[in-house]
C-alpha positions as a Python dict, from the first residue, in 0.01 Angstrom:
ca = {
    (1, 'M'): (0, 0, 0),
    (2, 'E'): (242, 92, -269),
    (3, 'L'): (478, 218, -37),
    (4, 'M'): (536, -125, 90),
    (5, 'G'): (652, -247, -228),
    (6, 'S'): (378, -489, -245),
    (7, 'E'): (103, -678, -164),
    (8, 'K'): (283, -997, -43),
    (9, 'L'): (536, -801, 135),
    (10, 'L'): (254, -603, 309),
    (11, 'L'): (30, -933, 426),
    (12, 'N'): (402, -1065, 579),
    (13, 'V'): (422, -750, 784),
    (14, 'I'): (90, -772, 866),
    (15, 'E'): (112, -1159, 949),
    (16, 'Q'): (471, -1112, 1198),
    (17, 'Y'): (285, -819, 1379),
    (18, 'Y'): (-7, -1100, 1447),
    (19, 'R'): (178, -1378, 1531),
    (20, 'S'): (424, -1117, 1807),
    (21, 'I'): (87, -1043, 1981),
    (22, 'D'): (60, -1309, 2244),
    (23, 'K'): (458, -1249, 2325),
    (24, 'N'): (410, -892, 2322),
    (25, 'I'): (77, -882, 2561),
    (26, 'A'): (292, -1107, 2780),
    (27, 'K'): (610, -891, 2804),
    (28, 'M'): (379, -576, 2855),
    (29, 'N'): (206, -720, 3151),
    (30, 'A'): (514, -879, 3285),
    (31, 'S'): (665, -501, 3279),
    (32, 'Y'): (365, -358, 3428),
    (33, 'E'): (373, -625, 3716),
    (34, 'N'): (723, -593, 3807),
    (35, 'G'): (681, -185, 3776),
    (36, 'N'): (925, -184, 3477),
    (37, 'T'): (829, 131, 3313),
    (38, 'E'): (1114, 155, 3124),
    (39, 'L'): (1071, -185, 2927),
    (40, 'L'): (734, -106, 2902),
    (41, 'T'): (798, 251, 2783),
    (42, 'I'): (1019, 34, 2509),
    (43, 'E'): (713, -209, 2419),
    (44, 'F'): (514, 75, 2357),
    (45, 'H'): (727, 284, 2135),
    (46, 'S'): (734, -43, 1941),
    (47, 'L'): (403, -102, 1891),
    (48, 'K'): (351, 253, 1799),
    (49, 'S'): (552, 247, 1493),
    (50, 'T'): (440, -119, 1379),
    (51, 'S'): (76, -59, 1438),
    (52, 'K'): (116, 228, 1239),
    (53, 'Q'): (300, 72, 984),
    (54, 'I'): (22, -187, 948),
    (55, 'G'): (-299, 129, 943),
    (56, 'A'): (-386, 20, 1321),
    (57, 'N'): (-383, 414, 1356),
    (58, 'K'): (-641, 387, 1680),
    (59, 'L'): (-377, 99, 1840),
    (60, 'S'): (-78, 379, 1769),
    (61, 'Q'): (-226, 662, 1881),
    (62, 'M'): (-256, 427, 2228),
    (63, 'A'): (76, 296, 2231),
    (64, 'K'): (223, 699, 2149),
    (65, 'D'): (16, 790, 2423),
    (66, 'L'): (167, 541, 2689),
    (67, 'E'): (525, 597, 2558),
    (68, 'M'): (435, 926, 2652),
    (69, 'A'): (337, 884, 2962),
    (70, 'G'): (617, 623, 3052),
    (71, 'K'): (888, 886, 2973),
    (72, 'D'): (720, 1112, 3200),
    (73, 'N'): (696, 856, 3452),
    (74, 'N'): (317, 896, 3447),
    (75, 'N'): (251, 595, 3616),
    (76, 'I'): (-99, 694, 3655),
    (77, 'Y'): (-220, 766, 3332),
    (78, 'I'): (-26, 401, 3263),
    (79, 'R'): (-221, 206, 3511),
    (80, 'D'): (-591, 428, 3422),
    (81, 'N'): (-507, 283, 3048),
    (82, 'I'): (-326, -2, 2992),
    (83, 'E'): (-635, -213, 2994),
    (84, 'K'): (-774, -23, 2696),
    (85, 'F'): (-518, -20, 2516),
    (86, 'L'): (-421, -410, 2594),
    (87, 'D'): (-801, -480, 2504),
    (88, 'E'): (-776, -298, 2164),
    (89, 'Y'): (-474, -505, 2110),
    (90, 'K'): (-640, -854, 2144),
    (91, 'A'): (-944, -682, 1982),
    (92, 'M'): (-700, -689, 1678),
    (93, 'K'): (-599, -986, 1716),
    (94, 'N'): (-967, -1146, 1667),
    (95, 'V'): (-978, -940, 1386),
    (96, 'L'): (-618, -1107, 1247),
    (97, 'S'): (-707, -1405, 1309),
    (98, 'A'): (-939, -1451, 1049),
    (99, 'Y'): (-702, -1384, 810),
    (100, 'F'): (-362, -1578, 974),
    (101, 'G'): (-519, -1788, 1263),
    (102, 'N'): (-587, -2086, 1022),
    (103, 'K'): (-196, -2148, 1034),
    (104, 'D'): (-188, -2176, 1427),
    (105, 'N'): (-313, -2491, 1381),
    (106, 'E'): (-116, -2660, 1072),
    (107, 'K'): (211, -2898, 1148),
    (108, 'P'): (458, -2777, 912),
    (109, 'E'): (623, -3091, 736),
    (110, 'K'): (1022, -3179, 809),
    (111, 'Q'): (1227, -2960, 519),
    (112, 'D'): (1530, -2836, 422),
    (113, 'I'): (1629, -2577, 681),
    (114, 'K'): (1885, -2396, 478),
    (115, 'P'): (1652, -2195, 318),
    (116, 'Q'): (1490, -2044, 695),
    (117, 'L'): (1865, -2015, 777),
    (118, 'D'): (1918, -1783, 511),
    (119, 'E'): (1602, -1614, 606),
    (120, 'L'): (1725, -1559, 913),
    (121, 'S'): (2061, -1436, 769),
    (122, 'N'): (1877, -1209, 597),
    (123, 'A'): (1696, -1096, 882),
    (124, 'L'): (1970, -1065, 1126),
    (125, 'S'): (2172, -836, 895),
    (126, 'D'): (1850, -579, 882),
    (127, 'M'): (1799, -614, 1273),
    (128, 'D'): (1426, -722, 1180),
    (129, 'A'): (1303, -795, 1520),
    (130, 'L'): (977, -903, 1409),
    (131, 'Q'): (1081, -1113, 1111),
    (132, 'I'): (1398, -1296, 1314),
    (133, 'D'): (1123, -1364, 1558),
    (134, 'D'): (902, -1522, 1284),
    (135, 'V'): (1177, -1719, 1129),
    (136, 'L'): (1293, -1838, 1472),
    (137, 'E'): (957, -1974, 1524),
    (138, 'K'): (960, -2155, 1182),
    (139, 'I'): (1242, -2310, 1252),
    (140, 'S'): (1253, -2420, 1619),
    (141, 'Q'): (976, -2639, 1416),
    (142, 'N'): (1200, -2796, 1159),
    (143, 'T'): (1508, -2818, 1425),
    (144, 'S'): (1618, -3166, 1454),
    (145, 'A'): (1761, -3228, 1788),
    (146, 'S'): (2138, -3288, 1633),
    (147, 'D'): (2084, -2904, 1550),
    (148, 'K'): (1916, -2745, 1908),
    (149, 'T'): (2270, -2608, 2025),
    (150, 'Y'): (2315, -2402, 1769),
    (151, 'F'): (1898, -2327, 1768),
    (152, 'D'): (1930, -2250, 2141),
    (153, 'G'): (2242, -2017, 2076),
    (154, 'I'): (2100, -1822, 1828),
    (155, 'K'): (1791, -1800, 2068),
    (156, 'T'): (2004, -1677, 2337),
    (157, 'A'): (2205, -1413, 2125),
    (158, 'V'): (1856, -1303, 2003),
    (159, 'D'): (1711, -1229, 2354),
    (160, 'D'): (2034, -1055, 2455),
    (161, 'C'): (2027, -849, 2161),
    (162, 'D'): (2353, -943, 2008),
    (163, 'F'): (2280, -1054, 1623),
    (164, 'D'): (2641, -1062, 1618),
    (165, 'K'): (2704, -1384, 1826),
    (166, 'A'): (2358, -1483, 1655),
    (167, 'E'): (2513, -1431, 1333),
    (168, 'S'): (2861, -1598, 1417),
    (169, 'I'): (2692, -1879, 1528),
    (170, 'L'): (2425, -1922, 1223),
    (171, 'S'): (2766, -1902, 987),
    (172, 'E'): (2875, -2189, 1223),
    (173, 'W'): (2536, -2386, 1203),
    (174, 'N'): (2538, -2324, 763),
    (175, 'S'): (2894, -2460, 794),
    (176, 'T'): (2776, -2812, 905),
    (177, 'L'): (2482, -2764, 657),
    (178, 'Q'): (2753, -2767, 391),
    (179, 'S'): (2994, -3105, 467),
}
């Protein structure tokens, strides 16, 4: 925890990890069902790192083994182990839900969106995918109809991994808030 800089930062990282589980499972299932080993391998690589970062060493090792199988085109290993991995990942969600699950049902109050846009700008600058997803989720719950075009443009750019375009749209959006 000391390496993370602070307990608050560590808790933020773990919460982002928790909040991304359903989306990651859906992406892995879709990649597996579509036979897209390349994308599946990328997902395993990402989860190997983030799981290790939060201390989920067993999950990290399983992701590493599946990543290596993907790189080696060992589809038999993936087929035989992906369900065990996903079960372990879901179990991690259940464990973390005791700490972060109560926030799922909270309705955020409508608030000034500027601090969230600043947070998104920092996440984009750092190219921190987990933070970007987390902030976009917060913003989506607080976006007015008039700002939806900006939000949708940023979301599309992020989904396309075009962070420069996302930052450009974000800058435009910010300029409309300052008027």
